[in-house]
C-alpha positions as CSV (number, residue, x, y, z in Angstrom):
1,M,15.5,63.8,90.4
2,R,18.6,66.0,90.6
3,I,22.1,64.5,90.9
4,K,25.2,66.6,91.5
5,I,28.7,65.0,91.4
6,S,32.3,66.0,92.3
7,K,34.6,68.1,90.2
8,R,36.9,65.2,90.0
9,N,34.2,63.0,88.4
10,S,33.1,65.9,86.2
11,D,36.7,66.2,84.8
12,I,37.0,62.5,84.1
13,I,33.6,62.5,82.4
14,D,34.6,65.5,80.2
15,S,37.9,63.8,79.3
16,L,36.4,60.5,78.4
17,T,33.5,62.1,76.5
18,S,36.1,63.9,74.4
19,L,38.2,60.8,74.0
20,Y,35.3,58.7,72.6
21,S,33.6,61.7,70.8
22,F,30.3,61.0,72.6
23,K,27.5,63.4,71.9
24,S,26.5,63.8,75.5
25,D,28.3,63.4,78.9
26,G,25.5,61.1,80.1
27,I,26.8,58.2,77.9
28,I,30.1,57.7,79.7
29,A,28.4,58.1,83.1
30,R,26.0,55.3,82.2
31,I,28.9,53.1,81.0
32,A,30.9,53.7,84.2
33,F,27.9,53.0,86.4
34,N,27.1,49.7,84.6
35,Y,30.8,48.8,84.6
36,S,30.8,48.9,88.4
37,L,27.8,46.5,88.5
38,Q,29.5,44.3,86.0
39,L,32.5,44.1,88.4
40,N,30.0,43.1,91.1
41,K,31.1,46.1,93.3
42,R,29.0,46.5,96.4
43,F,28.9,49.3,99.0
44,L,27.3,49.5,102.5
45,I,23.9,51.2,102.1
46,D,23.8,52.5,105.7
47,E,27.3,53.8,105.6
48,E,27.5,57.6,106.2
49,T,29.1,59.2,103.1
50,V,29.9,62.8,102.5
51,F,29.9,63.6,98.7
52,S,31.7,66.5,97.1
53,S,29.2,68.4,95.0
54,D,31.4,71.0,93.4
55,G,31.0,69.5,89.9
56,K,28.4,68.8,87.2
57,E,24.7,68.7,88.1
58,W,22.0,66.9,86.2
59,R,18.7,68.5,86.8
60,D,16.9,66.5,84.1
61,D,17.4,62.8,84.7
62,R,16.8,62.1,81.0
63,A,20.1,63.6,80.1
64,L,21.8,61.3,82.6
65,F,19.9,58.1,82.2
66,G,18.9,58.4,78.5
67,T,15.5,58.3,77.0
68,S,13.2,55.9,75.1
69,S,11.7,56.6,71.7
70,D,8.8,58.5,73.3
71,E,11.2,60.7,75.4
72,K,10.6,58.9,78.7
73,S,13.6,58.6,81.1
74,Y,15.3,55.3,81.6
75,S,15.8,56.1,85.3
76,P,13.4,53.3,86.4
77,I,15.6,50.8,84.7
78,Y,18.7,52.0,86.6
79,K,16.6,52.0,89.8
80,A,15.6,48.4,89.1
81,L,19.3,47.5,88.4
82,L,20.4,48.8,91.8
83,D,17.4,47.2,93.6
84,Q,18.3,43.9,92.1
85,H,22.0,44.3,92.8
86,Y,21.3,45.0,96.5
87,N,18.2,42.8,96.7
88,M,16.0,45.5,98.3
89,N,13.7,48.3,97.3
90,L,15.9,51.5,97.6
91,S,14.4,54.8,98.5
92,E,15.1,57.7,96.2
93,D,17.7,59.1,98.6
94,E,19.4,55.6,98.8
95,F,19.3,55.3,95.1
96,V,21.0,58.6,94.5
97,K,23.6,57.8,97.1
98,M,24.4,54.4,95.7
99,F,24.3,55.7,92.1
100,K,27.0,58.3,93.0
101,K,29.1,55.6,94.7
102,H,29.0,53.3,91.7
103,L,29.5,56.1,89.3
104,D,32.6,57.3,91.2
105,F,34.0,53.7,91.3
106,G,33.3,53.1,87.6
107,L,34.9,56.4,86.5
108,E,38.0,55.9,88.6
109,K,38.4,52.3,87.3
110,I,38.1,53.3,83.7
111,N,40.4,56.3,84.1
112,Q,43.0,54.1,85.8
113,D,42.8,51.4,83.2
114,L,43.3,53.9,80.4
115,E,46.0,55.9,82.1
116,R,49.3,55.9,80.3
117,K,48.0,53.7,77.5
118,N,48.7,54.3,73.9
119,M,45.5,55.8,72.5
120,A,46.9,56.2,69.1
121,S,47.0,52.4,68.7
122,G,43.3,52.2,69.4
123,F,43.6,50.7,72.9
124,H,40.7,52.7,74.2
125,V,38.4,51.4,71.5
126,I,39.4,47.7,72.2
127,Y,38.9,48.4,75.9
128,L,35.4,49.8,75.4
129,M,34.4,46.9,73.2
130,L,35.5,44.4,75.7
131,M,33.6,46.1,78.4
132,V,30.4,46.1,76.3
133,K,30.9,42.5,75.2
134,N,31.3,41.3,78.8
135,G,28.2,43.2,79.8
136,L,26.2,41.7,76.9
137,E,27.4,38.2,77.8
138,L,26.2,38.7,81.4
139,V,22.8,39.8,80.2
140,S,22.5,36.8,77.8
141,E,24.0,34.3,80.3
142,N,21.1,31.9,79.8
143,S,21.1,32.1,76.0
144,P,20.3,28.6,74.7
145,F,22.1,28.9,71.3
146,V,24.6,26.2,70.4
147,M,27.6,26.8,68.2
148,S,29.1,24.1,66.0
149,S,32.3,24.3,64.0
150,K,32.0,24.5,60.3
151,N,35.4,23.0,59.8
152,K,35.1,19.4,60.8
153,R,38.1,17.8,62.6
154,E,39.5,14.6,61.2
155,I,39.9,11.9,63.8
156,P,40.9,8.4,62.6
157,S,38.5,5.5,63.2
158,Y,38.7,1.7,63.4
159,N,36.4,0.4,60.7
160,S,36.3,-3.4,61.2
161,V,34.0,-5.3,63.5
162,I,35.1,-5.8,67.1
163,E,33.9,-9.0,68.7
164,L,34.4,-9.3,72.5
165,T,34.1,-12.3,74.8
166,L,32.2,-11.4,77.9
167,G,32.5,-14.8,79.6
168,Q,31.4,-18.4,79.3
169,S,28.0,-20.0,79.6
170,D,27.2,-23.1,81.8
171,D,28.5,-25.4,79.0
172,N,31.7,-23.4,78.7
173,T,30.7,-21.9,75.4
174,D,32.2,-18.4,74.9
175,V,29.5,-15.6,75.1
176,K,30.5,-13.1,72.4
177,V,29.2,-9.7,71.4
178,R,30.0,-7.7,68.3
179,I,29.8,-4.2,69.9
180,N,29.8,-2.2,66.7
181,D,27.6,-4.5,64.6
182,L,24.4,-2.5,64.2
183,K,22.6,-5.7,63.1
184,E,23.0,-6.8,66.8
185,F,23.1,-3.5,68.7
186,D,22.0,0.0,67.8
187,S,24.3,1.5,70.4
188,C,27.9,0.5,71.4
189,N,27.6,1.8,75.0
190,I,28.1,-0.8,77.8
191,A,26.7,-0.6,81.4
192,I,28.0,-2.9,84.1
193,A,26.5,-3.1,87.6
194,G,28.1,-5.0,90.5
195,M,28.8,-4.5,94.1
196,V,32.4,-4.4,95.5
197,G,34.1,-7.7,94.9
198,S,31.8,-8.8,92.1
199,G,34.6,-8.7,89.5
200,K,33.4,-5.7,87.5
201,T,36.8,-3.9,87.4
202,E,38.6,-7.0,86.2
203,L,35.8,-7.5,83.6
204,V,36.2,-4.0,82.1
205,K,40.0,-4.4,82.1
206,D,39.6,-7.6,80.1
207,I,37.2,-5.8,77.7
208,L,39.8,-3.1,77.2
209,Y,42.6,-5.7,76.8
210,Q,40.5,-7.4,74.1
211,I,39.8,-4.1,72.3
212,S,43.5,-3.2,72.3
213,L,44.5,-6.7,71.1
214,K,41.9,-7.0,68.3
215,T,42.5,-3.4,67.0
216,K,46.3,-3.7,67.3
217,H,46.1,-0.8,69.8
218,E,44.5,1.5,67.1
219,L,41.4,2.1,69.3
220,K,42.5,4.1,72.3
221,F,40.7,4.5,75.7
222,I,40.6,6.6,78.8
223,F,39.8,5.0,82.2
224,F,38.7,7.2,85.1
225,D,39.4,5.4,88.4
226,Y,37.3,7.5,90.8
227,K,38.3,5.4,93.8
228,G,42.0,6.2,93.2
229,E,43.0,2.6,93.8
230,G,45.4,2.4,90.9
231,D,48.6,0.6,91.9
232,P,51.3,0.9,89.2
233,T,52.9,-2.3,90.3
234,R,49.6,-4.3,90.3
235,L,48.5,-2.7,87.0
236,K,51.8,-3.1,85.2
237,S,50.6,-6.1,83.2
238,F,47.4,-4.3,82.2
239,F,49.4,-1.2,81.1
240,E,51.9,-3.2,79.1
241,S,49.2,-5.3,77.4
242,T,47.1,-2.3,76.4
243,H,49.9,0.2,75.8
244,C,48.3,2.4,78.4
245,K,49.9,5.2,80.4
246,M,48.9,5.9,84.0
247,I,48.2,9.5,85.2
248,D,48.5,9.5,89.0
249,L,47.3,12.8,90.4
250,T,49.0,12.0,93.7
251,K,52.3,12.5,91.9
252,A,51.8,14.9,89.1
253,P,49.0,16.9,87.3
254,F,47.3,15.7,84.1
255,E,49.0,17.1,81.0
256,L,45.9,18.8,79.5
257,N,44.7,22.3,79.0
258,P,40.9,22.0,79.4
259,L,40.5,25.4,77.6
260,S,42.3,24.2,74.4
261,F,39.0,23.1,72.8
262,V,37.9,26.8,72.6
263,N,37.4,27.9,69.0
264,L,39.9,30.7,68.1
265,K,38.7,31.3,64.6
266,D,35.0,32.2,65.2
267,E,34.2,34.9,67.7
268,R,30.7,33.7,68.4
269,A,31.8,30.1,68.7
270,R,34.6,31.2,71.1
271,A,32.1,33.0,73.3
272,F,29.8,30.0,73.4
273,N,32.8,27.6,74.2
274,I,33.9,29.8,77.1
275,K,30.3,30.0,78.5
276,S,29.9,26.3,78.1
277,F,33.2,25.7,80.0
278,V,32.2,27.9,82.9
279,D,28.7,26.3,83.0
280,F,30.5,22.9,83.4
281,I,32.5,24.1,86.3
282,C,29.5,25.6,88.0
283,T,27.4,22.5,87.3
284,I,29.8,20.4,89.4
285,A,31.0,23.1,91.9
286,T,27.5,24.0,93.1
287,Q,29.0,26.3,95.8
288,L,29.7,28.8,93.1
289,G,27.1,31.5,92.7
290,A,25.9,33.7,89.8
291,S,28.4,36.4,90.7
292,Q,31.4,34.1,90.8
293,K,30.2,32.5,87.6
294,H,30.2,35.9,85.8
295,I,33.6,36.8,87.3
296,L,35.1,33.6,86.0
297,Q,33.5,34.0,82.5
298,T,34.7,37.6,82.3
299,I,38.3,36.7,83.4
300,I,38.6,33.8,81.0
301,T,37.2,35.9,78.1
302,N,39.7,38.6,79.0
303,C,42.6,36.1,79.0
304,F,41.6,35.0,75.5
305,D,41.3,38.6,74.4
306,R,44.8,39.5,75.7
307,L,46.3,36.7,73.8
308,Q,44.4,37.6,70.6
309,N,45.5,41.2,70.9
310,K,49.1,40.1,71.4
311,N,48.9,38.1,68.2
312,L,47.5,41.1,66.3
313,I,50.4,43.2,67.4
314,D,53.0,40.5,66.9
315,S,52.2,38.6,63.7
316,N,54.9,36.0,64.5
317,Q,53.0,34.8,67.6
318,N,51.3,31.5,67.3
319,E,47.7,31.3,68.3
320,L,47.5,30.1,71.8
321,H,45.0,29.2,74.4
322,P,45.3,30.6,78.0
323,T,45.9,27.9,80.6
324,L,44.2,27.5,84.0
325,A,47.3,28.9,85.5
326,D,46.8,32.1,83.4
327,V,43.2,32.2,84.6
328,F,44.2,31.9,88.2
329,N,46.8,34.7,87.9
330,A,44.3,36.9,86.2
331,L,41.8,36.2,89.0
332,Q,44.4,37.3,91.6
333,D,44.9,40.6,89.6
334,Y,41.2,41.0,89.5
335,N,40.9,40.6,93.2
336,E,43.6,43.2,93.8
337,E,42.2,45.7,91.4
338,N,38.6,45.3,92.8
339,E,39.5,44.8,96.5
340,R,37.8,41.4,96.3
341,S,38.6,38.8,99.0
342,P,39.5,35.3,97.8
343,D,36.7,32.8,98.2
344,S,35.6,29.3,96.9
345,L,36.2,30.4,93.3
346,D,39.8,31.1,94.0
347,A,40.3,27.8,95.9
348,I,38.8,25.8,93.0
349,I,40.7,27.5,90.2
350,S,43.9,27.2,92.2
351,D,43.5,23.5,92.8
352,L,42.6,22.9,89.1
353,A,45.6,24.9,88.0
354,T,48.2,23.3,90.3
355,N,47.0,19.9,91.3
356,I,44.7,18.6,88.5
357,F,45.8,20.0,85.1
358,Q,49.0,21.4,83.7
359,S,49.9,22.7,80.3
360,S,53.6,22.6,79.8
361,G,53.3,22.3,76.0
362,L,55.6,19.3,76.1
363,S,53.0,16.8,74.9
364,Y,52.1,16.8,71.2
365,E,49.6,14.0,71.4
366,K,45.9,14.6,71.9
367,I,44.5,12.6,74.8
368,Y,42.3,10.6,72.4
369,E,45.5,9.6,70.5
370,Q,46.7,7.6,73.5
371,S,45.3,5.2,76.1
372,L,45.2,6.7,79.6
373,Y,44.4,5.5,83.1
374,I,43.5,8.5,85.3
375,N,44.0,7.7,89.0
376,L,41.9,10.1,91.1
377,P,43.2,9.9,94.7
378,L,40.8,10.1,97.7
379,E,42.9,12.9,99.0
380,L,41.2,15.1,96.5
381,S,37.7,16.4,97.3
382,D,34.7,14.9,95.5
383,T,34.3,18.3,93.8
384,L,37.8,18.3,92.4
385,R,37.7,14.6,91.3
386,Q,34.4,15.2,89.5
387,L,35.7,18.4,87.9
388,C,38.7,16.4,86.6
389,V,36.4,13.9,85.1
390,F,33.9,16.3,83.6
391,L,36.3,18.9,82.3
392,T,38.2,16.1,80.5
393,L,34.9,14.8,79.2
394,K,33.9,18.3,78.2
395,Y,37.2,18.6,76.2
396,L,36.5,15.2,74.6
397,L,32.9,16.1,73.9
398,A,34.0,19.3,72.1
399,E,36.8,17.6,70.2
400,F,34.5,14.8,68.9
401,S,31.6,17.1,68.3
402,S,33.7,18.9,65.8
403,T,34.0,15.7,63.7
404,N,31.6,14.2,61.2
405,D,29.4,11.3,62.4
406,T,30.8,7.8,61.8
407,E,28.8,6.2,59.0
408,P,28.3,2.4,59.1
409,S,29.5,0.3,56.2
410,E,27.2,-1.6,53.9
411,D,27.2,-4.6,56.2
412,R,26.2,-2.3,59.1
413,I,29.6,-2.2,60.9
414,K,29.9,1.2,62.7
415,P,33.5,2.7,62.8
416,L,34.8,3.5,66.3
417,R,37.1,6.2,67.4
418,F,37.5,6.0,71.2
419,V,36.4,4.3,74.4
420,I,35.6,6.1,77.7
421,V,35.4,4.2,80.9
422,I,33.7,5.9,83.9
423,D,34.2,3.9,87.1
424,E,31.9,4.6,90.1
425,A,29.4,6.2,87.7
426,H,26.7,6.3,90.4
427,V,28.6,9.2,91.9
428,Y,27.7,11.3,88.9
429,L,24.3,9.7,88.2
430,K,23.1,10.6,91.7
431,N,24.1,14.3,91.2
432,K,21.3,15.9,89.1
433,N,23.7,18.5,87.7
434,A,26.4,15.9,86.8
435,S,23.9,13.4,85.4
436,K,22.5,16.0,83.0
437,A,26.0,16.6,81.6
438,L,26.5,12.8,81.4
439,E,23.2,12.5,79.5
440,D,24.4,15.0,77.0
441,I,27.7,13.2,76.5
442,L,26.0,9.9,75.9
443,R,23.5,11.4,73.4
444,I,26.1,13.3,71.4
445,L,29.1,10.9,71.4
446,R,26.9,8.0,70.4
447,S,27.0,9.1,66.7
448,K,30.7,10.1,66.8
449,G,32.0,6.5,67.2
450,V,32.8,6.8,70.9
451,V,32.0,3.9,73.2
452,V,31.1,4.8,76.8
453,I,31.4,2.1,79.5
454,M,29.9,2.9,82.9
455,L,30.4,0.9,86.1
456,T,28.0,1.3,89.1
457,Q,27.3,-0.7,92.2
458,G,23.6,-1.3,91.5
459,V,21.2,-1.4,88.5
460,E,18.9,1.2,90.2
461,D,21.7,3.8,89.8
462,Y,21.0,4.0,86.0
463,K,17.4,5.2,86.4
464,T,17.3,8.7,87.7
465,K,14.3,11.0,88.3
466,N,14.8,12.9,85.0
467,F,16.4,10.3,82.7
468,D,16.7,6.5,82.3
469,F,20.3,5.9,81.3
470,A,19.6,2.3,80.6
471,S,17.7,3.5,77.5
472,Q,21.1,4.7,76.1
473,I,22.8,1.3,76.9
474,K,22.3,-1.7,74.6
475,I,24.8,-4.0,76.3
476,P,23.8,-4.2,80.0
477,V,25.7,-6.6,82.2
478,C,24.3,-7.3,85.7
479,L,26.9,-8.8,88.1
480,N,26.3,-9.8,91.7
481,I,24.5,-6.9,93.4
482,N,23.0,-6.3,96.8
483,N,19.5,-5.4,95.6
484,K,18.3,-8.3,93.5
485,D,14.8,-6.9,93.0
486,Y,13.3,-8.5,89.9
487,K,11.7,-5.4,88.5
488,L,14.9,-3.3,88.8
489,I,17.0,-5.9,87.0
490,E,14.4,-6.4,84.3
491,A,14.3,-2.7,83.7
492,F,18.1,-2.7,83.4
493,I,18.7,-5.7,81.1
494,G,15.5,-5.5,79.2
495,T,12.2,-7.5,79.2
496,P,13.0,-11.2,78.8
497,R,11.2,-13.8,76.7
498,S,10.6,-15.7,79.9
499,K,10.2,-14.0,83.2
500,Q,10.5,-17.2,85.0
501,K,13.8,-17.9,83.4
502,L,15.0,-14.4,84.5
503,R,14.0,-15.2,88.1
504,E,15.9,-18.4,88.0
505,V,19.2,-16.9,86.7
506,I,18.9,-14.0,89.2
507,S,18.9,-16.5,92.1
508,N,22.2,-17.9,90.8
509,L,24.1,-14.6,90.8
510,E,27.3,-14.7,92.8
511,S,30.8,-13.2,92.6
512,Q,32.4,-13.3,89.1
513,K,29.1,-14.2,87.5
514,A,26.6,-12.0,85.6
515,V,23.1,-11.9,84.2
516,I,22.8,-10.9,80.5
517,N,19.8,-10.9,78.3
518,I,21.0,-10.9,74.7
519,A,19.2,-13.9,73.1
520,E,17.6,-14.9,76.4
521,P,18.3,-14.4,80.1
522,Q,21.3,-16.5,81.2
523,V,24.0,-16.5,83.9
524,I,27.6,-16.4,82.6
525,K,31.0,-16.7,84.2
526,I,32.5,-13.3,83.4
527,N,36.0,-12.9,82.0
528,Q,38.6,-11.6,84.5
529,F,41.7,-10.0,83.3
530,W,43.9,-11.6,85.9
531,Q,42.7,-15.0,84.8
532,T,43.3,-14.1,81.1
533,L,46.9,-13.3,82.0
534,Q,47.3,-16.6,83.7
535,N,45.9,-18.4,80.7
536,L,48.4,-16.6,78.4
537,K,51.4,-17.9,80.4
């Protein structure tokens, strides 16, 4: 296979080979070709192209493509790369033509990027290392390794027992649970199932009120209202009683930089954090493909690298995380440089950066240091609302994962650090990608002193094809539901001592009542926050 290129490309290759002191001119040619693939550049195969052939000629493809230890050419690998890139088996003539096009594009891009840069400062070395690193991350995209921080974060915990009243039994006796007493429950997570109008939202508000009251507001919470029905006037008493702040996305974005969890001290941990962040976005935004995923990961990595290099040059700079606005701006620059048309990736990052999250730097409190009610308006798409929830959960997961496990006291009281309430959880449980992320959150945060409370419309929502979420819940509460199938309810609340007793209590389910199975199956009148307020007056 003989390949002859233009004099322009020959001159660029000679210049770059000299700049990097490479031993052969084939090295920079291979880098330029692969860089064009890394940028996802595509050409029309059937387009007629006239190449200038007044420059360098490679008569031995081993000099151009490199060789293995037994002196065999790597040209089949480059052929396979282009076949995969264009999803077809290219003929030899088509391969040569497309190789020249990608080589020309890659050389011009590298030459332009390095033009008028200060090589004495080592910019060209940093540039090359970034290019190689991004390529390696693309190759190892599905690497399963998990990074953990060696420096554990200190997050305060509430160490005393928390006893809650769920409601009253038939004889008006209070039904209480000690949610962090491991002698009663080996998990603090709570699951509530109930159809619209059953009283589940008022019940969870009462639970949060009791937690705030009993811990003197030390134990904070975050409440994700997926329905976007939060009315500041109607919720005023709840907010005042729990010292809670409302985040209404119909009025202003959420003051949070979802990228702020990324580790700046450890290079490998940082790479994993970035990949994990991108995976989360693509898990929810299923319309994003592999190419868009790689572009996003490359751009975010480059944003971090630019800030890091800026800090190296100016030692007075504080270490900072790029914001989603920075990422969106970098994506626009990338589009312009690579003649890429905006698509669904641009739309999603734009919405996240302008409508969902903001990072003004004015807030000095971590979100787990305050109680928040996140109102997710129906005007936002399902994808954006789910991304808001899961990117916030991802941030919390990373923050709490960097802490030590909470160790129970001698009398088996487990210290607690935070409470997460996920309303309309069936939206996520029915999405196989989202449910997997939720499964990881339940498993990991369980040992970190974080209570997860999920609300769904039916008990069947908790059992998915791949995972039984009820297995992670030790305090299930079944309110009035449409489907009162005995087997489904039994699977949710646990096998009772008396199945006949369970059948009886199921038949008595109605609004503002619930079935629980702590000592035995019973129907209770559940607490409602609005009634609690009336009783306090």
